[in-house]
C-alpha positions as CSV (number, residue, x, y, z in Angstrom):
1,M,21.5,20.1,-10.8
2,A,18.7,17.6,-11.5
3,G,19.7,14.7,-13.7
4,R,18.1,13.8,-17.0
5,G,14.5,13.0,-16.6
6,E,14.4,14.6,-13.1
7,G,12.5,17.7,-11.9
8,A,13.0,19.8,-8.8
9,G,14.2,18.1,-5.7
10,G,15.5,15.1,-7.6
11,F,12.0,13.8,-8.4
12,P,11.2,12.5,-11.8
13,A,10.0,15.1,-14.3
14,P,6.2,15.3,-14.8
15,A,4.7,12.5,-16.8
16,S,7.9,10.4,-16.7
17,V,7.3,8.1,-13.6
18,R,7.1,4.5,-14.5
19,L,4.8,2.2,-12.7
20,A,7.5,-0.4,-12.0
21,S,9.8,2.2,-10.3
22,P,9.9,2.7,-6.5
23,T,8.5,6.2,-7.1
24,G,5.6,4.8,-9.1
25,R,4.7,2.3,-6.4
26,W,4.9,5.0,-3.6
27,L,2.8,7.3,-5.7
28,V,0.0,4.7,-6.1
29,L,0.2,3.8,-2.4
30,T,-0.1,7.5,-1.4
31,T,-3.0,8.3,-3.7
32,V,-4.9,5.2,-2.6
33,L,-4.4,6.0,1.1
34,G,-5.6,9.6,0.5
35,S,-8.6,8.7,-1.6
36,S,-9.6,5.8,0.7
37,M,-10.0,8.3,3.6
38,A,-12.8,10.0,1.7
39,L,-14.3,6.8,0.3
40,L,-14.4,5.1,3.7
41,D,-16.0,8.2,5.3
42,S,-18.7,8.3,2.6
43,T,-19.8,4.7,3.3
44,V,-19.2,4.2,7.1
45,V,-20.9,7.2,8.6
46,N,-24.5,6.1,7.6
47,V,-24.0,2.8,9.5
48,A,-23.0,4.8,12.6
49,L,-26.0,7.2,12.6
50,P,-28.3,5.4,15.0
51,R,-25.5,5.1,17.6
52,I,-24.5,8.7,17.1
53,G,-28.1,9.8,17.7
54,R,-28.4,7.7,20.8
55,D,-25.1,8.8,22.4
56,L,-25.4,12.5,21.6
57,G,-29.2,12.8,22.1
58,A,-29.6,14.0,18.6
59,D,-32.9,14.1,16.7
60,L,-33.4,13.1,13.0
61,A,-32.5,16.6,11.8
62,A,-29.1,16.4,13.5
63,L,-28.5,13.0,11.8
64,Q,-29.4,14.5,8.4
65,W,-26.9,17.3,9.0
66,T,-24.3,14.8,10.1
67,V,-24.4,13.5,6.5
68,N,-25.2,16.8,4.7
69,A,-22.8,19.2,6.3
70,Y,-20.0,17.1,4.7
71,L,-21.7,17.0,1.3
72,V,-22.5,20.8,1.3
73,T,-18.8,21.8,1.4
74,L,-17.6,18.9,-0.7
75,A,-20.0,19.5,-3.5
76,G,-19.6,23.3,-3.4
77,L,-15.8,23.3,-3.4
78,I,-14.7,20.2,-5.3
79,L,-14.2,22.1,-8.6
80,L,-12.2,24.8,-6.8
81,G,-10.1,22.1,-5.2
82,G,-9.0,20.8,-8.6
83,A,-8.1,24.3,-9.8
84,L,-6.0,25.0,-6.7
85,G,-3.9,21.9,-7.4
86,D,-3.3,23.0,-11.0
87,R,-1.9,26.3,-9.8
88,Y,-0.2,25.8,-6.5
89,G,1.0,22.2,-7.0
90,R,-1.1,19.0,-6.9
91,R,1.0,17.3,-4.3
92,K,0.9,20.4,-2.0
93,V,-2.9,20.8,-2.2
94,F,-3.3,17.0,-1.8
95,V,-1.2,17.0,1.3
96,V,-3.1,20.0,2.7
97,G,-6.3,18.2,2.0
98,V,-5.2,15.0,3.8
99,V,-4.0,17.0,6.9
100,W,-7.2,19.1,6.9
101,F,-9.4,16.0,6.5
102,A,-7.6,14.2,9.4
103,A,-7.7,17.2,11.7
104,A,-11.5,17.6,11.0
105,S,-11.9,13.8,11.6
106,L,-10.2,14.1,14.9
107,L,-12.6,16.9,15.9
108,C,-15.5,14.7,14.8
109,G,-14.2,11.8,16.9
110,L,-13.9,14.1,20.0
111,A,-17.2,16.0,19.4
112,P,-19.0,16.5,22.7
113,N,-22.4,17.2,21.1
114,A,-24.2,17.2,17.8
115,G,-23.5,20.8,17.0
116,V,-19.7,20.3,17.2
117,L,-20.0,17.1,15.1
118,I,-21.9,18.9,12.4
119,A,-19.4,21.8,12.2
120,A,-16.5,19.3,12.1
121,R,-18.2,17.4,9.3
122,A,-18.4,20.6,7.3
123,L,-14.7,21.1,7.8
124,Q,-14.2,17.5,6.6
125,G,-15.9,18.3,3.4
126,V,-13.4,21.1,2.8
127,G,-10.6,18.7,3.2
128,G,-12.3,16.2,0.9
129,A,-12.7,18.8,-1.8
130,L,-8.9,19.3,-1.8
131,L,-7.8,15.6,-1.6
132,T,-10.5,13.9,-3.8
133,P,-9.6,15.5,-7.1
134,G,-5.9,15.7,-6.1
135,S,-5.4,12.0,-5.8
136,L,-6.2,11.1,-9.4
137,A,-4.7,14.3,-10.7
138,L,-1.3,13.3,-9.2
139,I,-1.4,10.0,-11.1
140,Q,-2.5,11.5,-14.4
141,A,0.2,14.3,-14.2
142,S,3.1,12.1,-13.0
143,F,3.0,8.7,-14.8
144,H,4.4,8.1,-18.2
145,P,1.7,7.9,-20.8
146,D,2.5,4.2,-21.4
147,D,1.8,3.4,-17.7
148,R,-0.9,5.9,-16.9
149,G,-3.8,3.5,-17.8
150,R,-2.5,0.7,-15.6
151,A,-1.8,3.2,-12.7
152,V,-5.3,4.6,-12.9
153,G,-6.6,1.0,-12.9
154,L,-4.7,0.2,-9.8
155,W,-5.8,3.4,-8.1
156,S,-9.4,2.8,-8.9
157,G,-9.3,-0.9,-8.0
158,F,-7.7,-0.5,-4.6
159,G,-10.0,2.5,-4.0
160,G,-13.0,0.3,-4.8
161,I,-11.8,-2.3,-2.3
162,G,-11.6,0.5,0.3
163,A,-15.2,1.5,-0.5
164,A,-16.3,-2.2,-0.3
165,V,-14.6,-2.6,3.1
166,G,-16.1,0.6,4.4
167,P,-19.6,-0.5,5.6
168,F,-18.2,-3.7,7.1
169,L,-15.4,-1.8,8.9
170,G,-17.8,0.9,10.0
171,G,-20.2,-1.6,11.5
172,W,-17.4,-3.4,13.3
173,L,-16.1,-0.2,14.8
174,V,-19.5,1.0,15.9
175,D,-20.3,-2.3,17.6
176,G,-16.8,-2.6,19.1
177,P,-14.7,0.4,20.0
178,G,-17.5,2.9,19.3
179,W,-18.7,5.2,16.6
180,R,-16.0,7.8,17.3
181,W,-13.4,5.4,15.8
182,V,-15.3,5.7,12.5
183,F,-13.7,9.2,12.3
184,L,-10.5,8.6,14.4
185,L,-9.4,5.9,11.9
186,N,-8.5,8.7,9.5
187,V,-5.8,10.0,11.7
188,P,-3.4,7.1,11.4
189,L,-4.1,6.8,7.7
190,A,-3.1,10.4,7.3
191,A,0.0,9.8,9.5
192,V,1.2,7.3,6.9
193,C,0.0,9.1,3.8
194,V,1.6,12.6,4.4
195,P,5.2,11.6,5.1
196,V,5.1,9.2,2.1
197,A,3.7,11.9,-0.1
198,L,6.3,14.5,0.9
199,R,9.2,12.1,0.6
200,H,8.4,10.0,-2.5
201,V,5.7,11.8,-4.6
202,P,6.8,14.3,-7.3
203,E,5.2,17.8,-7.4
204,S,3.4,18.9,-10.5
205,S,1.4,21.9,-11.6
206,D,0.2,23.5,-14.8
207,G,2.0,26.6,-15.8
208,R,-1.0,27.9,-17.7
209,A,-3.0,28.0,-14.4
210,D,-0.8,30.8,-13.1
211,H,-2.8,33.6,-14.7
212,G,-6.3,34.7,-13.7
213,R,-8.1,34.7,-10.4
214,F,-9.8,31.9,-8.6
215,D,-13.6,31.9,-8.6
216,A,-13.9,32.1,-4.8
217,L,-17.1,34.0,-5.0
218,G,-18.7,31.4,-7.3
219,A,-17.6,28.6,-5.0
220,G,-18.9,30.4,-1.9
221,L,-22.2,31.2,-3.5
222,G,-22.7,27.6,-4.6
223,A,-21.9,26.2,-1.2
224,L,-24.1,28.9,0.5
225,A,-27.1,28.0,-1.8
226,L,-26.7,24.3,-1.0
227,A,-26.5,25.0,2.7
228,L,-29.5,27.3,2.8
229,L,-31.7,25.1,0.7
230,T,-30.7,22.0,2.8
231,Y,-31.6,23.9,6.0
232,A,-35.0,24.9,4.6
233,L,-35.8,21.3,3.6
234,I,-34.7,19.7,6.8
235,E,-36.5,22.2,9.0
236,A,-39.5,22.6,6.7
237,R,-41.7,20.5,9.0
238,E,-41.5,23.4,11.5
239,G,-43.2,25.7,9.1
240,S,-41.7,28.8,10.6
241,L,-40.9,32.2,9.1
242,V,-37.2,31.6,9.5
243,V,-37.5,28.5,7.4
244,A,-39.3,30.3,4.6
245,V,-36.8,33.2,4.6
246,T,-34.0,30.7,4.5
247,G,-35.5,28.9,1.5
248,V,-35.9,32.2,-0.4
249,A,-32.4,33.1,0.5
250,G,-31.2,29.8,-0.8
251,V,-32.9,30.3,-4.1
252,A,-31.5,33.8,-4.3
253,A,-28.0,32.5,-3.7
254,A,-28.5,29.9,-6.4
255,V,-29.6,32.7,-8.9
256,A,-26.6,34.8,-7.8
257,F,-24.3,31.8,-8.5
258,V,-25.6,31.5,-12.0
259,V,-25.2,35.2,-12.6
260,V,-21.7,35.3,-11.3
261,E,-20.7,32.2,-13.4
262,R,-22.1,33.8,-16.5
263,R,-20.3,37.1,-16.1
264,R,-16.9,36.0,-14.8
265,P,-14.1,35.6,-17.4
266,D,-12.7,32.6,-15.5
267,P,-15.7,30.9,-13.8
268,M,-15.4,27.8,-11.7
269,M,-18.3,26.3,-13.7
270,P,-18.4,27.7,-17.2
271,L,-22.1,27.7,-18.1
272,D,-21.4,27.4,-21.8
273,V,-20.6,23.7,-21.2
274,F,-24.4,23.2,-20.9
275,R,-24.8,24.3,-24.5
276,S,-24.3,20.6,-25.2
277,R,-27.7,19.1,-25.0
278,Q,-26.3,15.7,-24.3
279,F,-24.2,17.0,-21.4
280,T,-27.3,18.7,-19.9
281,A,-29.4,15.6,-20.4
282,V,-26.9,13.3,-18.8
283,N,-26.6,15.6,-15.8
284,L,-30.4,15.5,-15.4
285,V,-30.1,11.7,-15.3
286,T,-27.3,12.0,-12.8
287,L,-29.5,14.2,-10.5
288,C,-32.3,11.7,-10.6
289,V,-30.3,8.6,-10.0
290,Y,-27.9,9.9,-7.3
291,A,-30.8,11.6,-5.5
292,A,-32.3,8.2,-5.2
293,F,-29.0,6.5,-4.2
294,G,-28.2,9.1,-1.6
295,G,-31.6,8.8,0.0
296,F,-31.5,5.0,-0.2
297,F,-28.2,4.5,1.5
298,F,-29.0,7.1,4.2
299,L,-32.3,5.4,5.1
300,A,-31.4,1.7,4.5
301,A,-28.7,1.7,7.2
302,L,-31.3,3.1,9.6
303,Q,-34.0,0.7,8.5
304,L,-31.9,-2.4,9.1
305,Q,-30.9,-1.2,12.6
306,V,-34.0,0.6,13.8
307,V,-36.7,-1.7,12.3
308,A,-35.1,-5.0,11.5
309,G,-33.1,-4.9,14.8
310,W,-29.8,-5.7,13.2
311,S,-26.4,-4.6,14.7
312,A,-24.3,-2.0,13.0
313,L,-22.0,-4.7,11.7
314,G,-24.9,-6.7,10.3
315,A,-26.3,-3.6,8.6
316,G,-23.0,-2.6,7.2
317,T,-22.2,-6.0,5.9
318,A,-25.6,-6.4,4.4
319,L,-25.0,-3.4,2.0
320,L,-21.8,-4.8,0.6
321,P,-23.2,-6.6,-2.5
322,T,-23.9,-3.3,-4.4
323,T,-20.3,-2.1,-4.0
324,V,-18.8,-5.6,-4.8
325,L,-20.9,-5.9,-8.0
326,M,-19.8,-2.5,-9.2
327,L,-16.2,-3.2,-8.4
328,L,-16.3,-6.5,-10.3
329,F,-18.3,-5.6,-13.4
330,S,-18.2,-1.8,-13.9
331,A,-15.4,-2.1,-16.5
332,R,-17.3,-4.7,-18.5
333,S,-20.4,-2.5,-18.4
334,G,-18.4,0.3,-19.8
335,A,-17.2,-1.9,-22.6
336,L,-20.7,-3.0,-23.4
337,A,-22.0,0.5,-23.6
338,D,-19.1,1.4,-26.0
339,R,-20.6,-1.3,-28.4
340,I,-24.3,-0.7,-28.0
341,G,-24.4,3.0,-27.1
342,P,-25.4,4.6,-23.8
343,R,-29.2,5.0,-24.2
344,I,-30.1,1.4,-23.3
345,P,-27.9,1.2,-20.2
346,L,-29.0,4.6,-19.0
347,T,-32.6,3.6,-19.4
348,V,-32.4,0.0,-18.1
349,G,-30.1,0.8,-15.2
350,P,-32.4,3.3,-13.4
351,L,-35.4,1.0,-14.0
352,L,-33.5,-1.9,-12.3
353,C,-32.7,0.3,-9.4
354,A,-36.3,1.4,-9.1
355,A,-37.3,-2.2,-8.9
356,A,-34.8,-2.7,-6.1
357,M,-36.3,0.2,-4.2
358,L,-39.7,-1.5,-4.4
359,L,-38.2,-4.8,-3.3
360,M,-37.0,-3.0,-0.2
361,L,-40.6,-2.6,0.8
362,R,-40.3,-6.3,2.0
363,V,-37.7,-5.3,4.6
364,G,-39.4,-4.8,7.9
365,A,-39.3,-6.2,11.4
366,D,-37.5,-9.6,11.6
367,A,-36.4,-9.3,8.0
368,D,-34.5,-12.3,6.6
369,Y,-31.3,-11.4,4.8
370,L,-31.4,-14.1,2.1
371,T,-35.1,-13.7,1.2
372,D,-35.8,-10.0,1.9
373,V,-32.6,-7.9,1.8
374,L,-30.2,-9.7,-0.6
375,P,-32.5,-9.9,-3.6
376,A,-33.1,-6.1,-3.5
377,L,-29.4,-5.3,-3.1
378,L,-28.5,-7.7,-6.0
379,V,-31.0,-6.0,-8.3
380,M,-29.7,-2.6,-7.0
381,G,-26.1,-3.5,-7.7
382,T,-27.0,-4.8,-11.1
383,G,-28.7,-1.5,-12.0
384,M,-25.8,0.5,-10.7
385,V,-23.3,-1.6,-12.7
386,T,-25.5,-1.1,-15.8
387,L,-25.7,2.7,-15.6
388,V,-22.7,4.2,-13.8
389,A,-19.9,3.5,-16.3
390,P,-21.9,4.5,-19.3
391,L,-23.0,7.6,-17.5
392,T,-19.4,8.7,-16.9
393,A,-18.4,7.9,-20.5
394,T,-21.3,9.9,-21.9
395,V,-20.5,12.9,-19.8
396,L,-17.0,13.0,-21.1
397,A,-18.1,12.3,-24.7
398,S,-20.6,15.1,-24.7
399,V,-18.1,18.0,-24.5
400,D,-14.9,18.8,-26.3
401,S,-12.1,16.5,-25.2
402,A,-10.1,19.4,-23.8
403,R,-12.8,19.9,-21.2
404,A,-13.4,16.3,-20.2
405,G,-12.0,16.7,-16.7
406,L,-14.1,19.8,-16.1
407,A,-17.2,18.0,-17.3
408,S,-16.5,15.1,-15.0
409,G,-16.0,17.5,-12.0
410,I,-19.4,19.2,-12.7
411,N,-21.1,15.8,-13.0
412,N,-19.5,14.6,-9.8
413,A,-20.5,17.7,-7.9
414,A,-24.1,17.4,-9.3
415,A,-24.3,13.8,-8.0
416,R,-23.2,14.9,-4.5
417,A,-25.6,17.8,-4.5
418,A,-28.4,15.5,-5.5
419,G,-27.6,13.2,-2.7
420,L,-27.6,15.9,-0.1
421,V,-30.9,17.3,-1.3
422,A,-32.4,13.8,-1.1
423,V,-31.2,13.3,2.4
424,A,-32.8,16.6,3.4
425,A,-36.1,16.2,1.5
426,L,-37.0,12.5,1.8
427,P,-37.8,12.5,5.5
428,L,-40.0,15.5,4.9
429,L,-41.8,13.8,2.0
430,A,-42.2,10.6,3.8
431,G,-43.6,12.3,6.9
432,M,-40.8,11.4,9.4
433,G,-40.9,13.3,12.6
434,P,-37.9,14.5,14.6
435,E,-37.9,11.3,16.7
436,A,-38.9,8.9,14.0
437,Y,-35.7,6.8,14.1
438,R,-36.4,6.0,17.7
439,S,-39.7,4.2,16.8
440,A,-39.5,1.1,14.7
441,T,-43.2,1.3,13.7
442,E,-43.1,5.0,12.6
443,F,-39.8,4.7,10.8
444,D,-40.9,1.6,8.9
445,R,-44.0,3.3,7.7
446,A,-42.1,6.3,6.5
447,F,-39.3,4.2,5.0
448,D,-41.8,2.5,2.7
449,K,-43.0,5.9,1.5
450,A,-39.5,7.1,0.9
451,M,-38.7,4.0,-1.2
452,V,-41.6,4.7,-3.4
453,W,-40.4,8.3,-3.9
454,C,-36.9,7.0,-4.8
455,A,-38.4,4.5,-7.3
456,G,-40.4,7.3,-8.9
457,V,-37.3,9.6,-9.3
458,L,-35.4,6.7,-10.9
459,V,-38.2,6.1,-13.3
460,L,-38.0,9.8,-14.2
461,G,-34.3,9.4,-14.8
462,A,-35.0,6.5,-17.2
463,V,-37.6,8.6,-19.1
464,V,-35.1,11.5,-19.5
465,A,-32.4,9.0,-20.7
466,V,-34.6,7.3,-23.3
467,A,-35.9,10.6,-24.6
468,T,-32.6,12.6,-24.8
469,V,-29.4,10.5,-24.7
470,R,-27.8,9.7,-28.1
471,R,-24.7,7.8,-29.1
472,P,-21.5,9.8,-28.7
473,V,-19.6,11.0,-31.8
474,P,-16.5,9.0,-32.8
475,G,-13.1,10.0,-31.4
476,C,-14.5,11.6,-28.2
477,A,-12.8,11.5,-24.8
478,R,-13.0,8.2,-22.9
479,P,-12.8,7.5,-19.2
480,E,-9.4,6.6,-17.8
481,C,-11.0,5.2,-14.6
482,R,-12.7,2.1,-15.8
483,R,-13.3,0.3,-12.5
484,H,-15.4,2.0,-9.8
485,G,-16.8,1.0,-6.4
486,S,-18.2,4.1,-4.9
487,V,-22.0,4.3,-4.5
488,T,-22.1,8.0,-3.6
489,A,-20.9,9.6,-6.8
490,P,-19.7,8.7,-10.3
491,P,-16.0,8.4,-11.0
492,L,-14.1,11.7,-11.0
493,E,-11.8,12.1,-14.0
494,G,-8.9,14.4,-13.3
495,R,-8.2,17.4,-15.4
496,R,-6.0,16.5,-18.3
497,P,-2.9,18.7,-18.8
498,S,-4.3,20.5,-21.8
499,E,-7.4,21.8,-20.0
500,A,-6.2,23.2,-16.7
501,N,-7.8,26.6,-16.0
502,R,-10.1,26.5,-19.1
């Protein structure tokens, strides 16, 4: 029989783990390792794209799919991944996600051609959708309330360090052992993470999640809509009948998704959450800013290598300031927004990022890091610091506190969807041909146009913020994750115990 304060298998009972205990330390280590796999992958792949294209003979569309195949399945399934953990066990689903992610990473590293790589990247996204919400959910469900805040702080801090190391590590791997090790690196990380999780991490679930059915149809329609629309945007330069039909089918799938979510008694994404005008407004701001961020980080890594002639290591290291600034100052930015309200940060932040996009117009052939690249990245990082923490806090504050985790999941998925649409659409809008990344002159010209587009979308986000965002009501939900270093999506708040399956 389990002792007092213990659950099944001799593990501590849910919400009773203390941070100073061996179990607490193992739990933090496991969740950091798991989440770092996804964070590293989201930052290192962009740096490897030119070498991937050269080695596999891939055109620009294939490079776009290398990024977007992962985002399609991740964005489409991340809400479902959190619900699976609530019902079947957070540790179990987390471990399945880590193993799945590592297996898909191995397939990416061994891919003989671009088609296999793209398919493996889609499988990676499925694993990411299982492990990404699971890592924070394990901490929130396992730690004693007195230690939960510090545990989340350690998890987010170490995860942010992983995100900061990502571009540097990716560049070093690409220039050294080769781009395949960008993916193969996940295998030894999983080999450490899985045994530790199974041996030292307590299982937890939510008994109220045992009833009802999963919204597999909604998740499938959402992912299908994203995939079809992405294909239509990437291939739109061909102007064929197939592209037109695919685009129409994508819109139809999106409409079907809305209809299904409206009619289901237990939808993956309850549409009534959008009755909050503040929640809807902040998600519109999210779509604008993360579309620009997704397009920027996809194209900037290419610009520095194709046009400026830098190595992969040089390009990856050059992008570090944005992540470092977010890691150092995001918590302070959140505290400032608590005092002055979110409207000013959500207006000023996108405008600073828009200015950074325009500063990137200075980055061309023979660009100097200190005078051309660094100023833009410092302004970019300052803008992201200004807006990301207030954005997350406002999302949580705009709904009932019992649905804060659901609101965060929707916001995180919206950011990732915006990024994948930008990666698909920007090359089309900027006039990049299939072989543009092989020509420094052609790519530089198109990059300048793309940065102007990104700046315009950011200004639109600022306009939406100043017109619609209001100060949250007192006593609303607050983020537990105060420090954040990822540039691809806002912090993901786990579902709190009282809201599972709502």
